[in-house]
N, C-alpha and C positions, 0 to 999 in steps of 0.2 A: 761122714755123710750120711743122714738118716734116710730110713726107707722111704718115707713120703717125699723127700727131695729127689731122690733117685727116681721114682716114679713120674714125677713131674717133669723132670728134665728128659727122661726117655720119651715121654708122651709128646713134649713140644718137638724134640727132634725127629720123632716119627711122623709128625704133622707136616713138618718141612719136607721131609722126603715123599711123603704122599702127594704134596703139591708138586714137586718136581716130576714124580711119575705121571700125575694126572695131565700136565702140560706136556710132557713127552708125547703121551698117547694121543692127546688132542692135536699136536702138531706133526704126527708121523715121524717121530724121532726115535722109535722103538729100537731100531738096530745100532743107533750111536752108543758110544760111551758116554754115560751121563754122570754129571757130578752129585752124588749123594753125600749127606753129612754122617759122620760117625754117629752111631746111636748109643754110645756108652753113656754112663750116668754123669759125666763130667760136662756140664753145660758149656764150659769156657774151651773144651778141646777144639772144636773146629775143624778137625781133620776131614779132609775131602777124599771119598772113595769113588772111583770111576768103575762102573758096571753098566750093562744094558738094562733096559726096561724089563726084559724077559727074566733076567737073573734077579732083579729086584722083586718083582712079583712072585718069583719062587720062594725068596725069603718070606715074604708077606703072606703066603699060603697058610702059614703056621703062626697064629696070633702070639704064641710065646717066643718067637724067633725075632732076634735083632741083629742088624748090620753093624759090626764094629771093626776098627782097625785092628791089625795085628798087635798083640800086647795089651789091648783094652779090655779083655775079658775080666770079670770080677769073680774070682774063686770062691766057691761056696754059695754064690748066688745064681751062677749060670754055668753051663757047660757048653764046650765048643762041639758043634755038630757038623761044621763044614769048615775046611781051611782052603783058602785060596791065596795066590801069591800077594795079592793087595789087600785082602780082608778076611774076616772071620764072620761066620754066622753062629750065634750062641742062642742057646735055649734057656729061658728062665727055669730055674728049679723051683718047684712048687706052685702056687697060684700066679698064672700070667696076668699082667696089667695092661 
């Protein structure tokens, strides 16, 4: 998979999760476990990760960080900065997109 495709896939998945976070905030669902999609570069992945709005917002405080399922990190492209039972937070190495 080429770098341009990876960036497009991650951007699309990030937009989906931003919509989920926005709707949760608008409807007062911030304390609930919400379904976010894995932001790994494989568009067909479709893995659903459940976490609160606050936890997702903590990931998004850093533009180079992405929410991915365990085992979906890409060695040499990103590093794991947080491990949870149901998901990982990865940081892109080099320029963030």
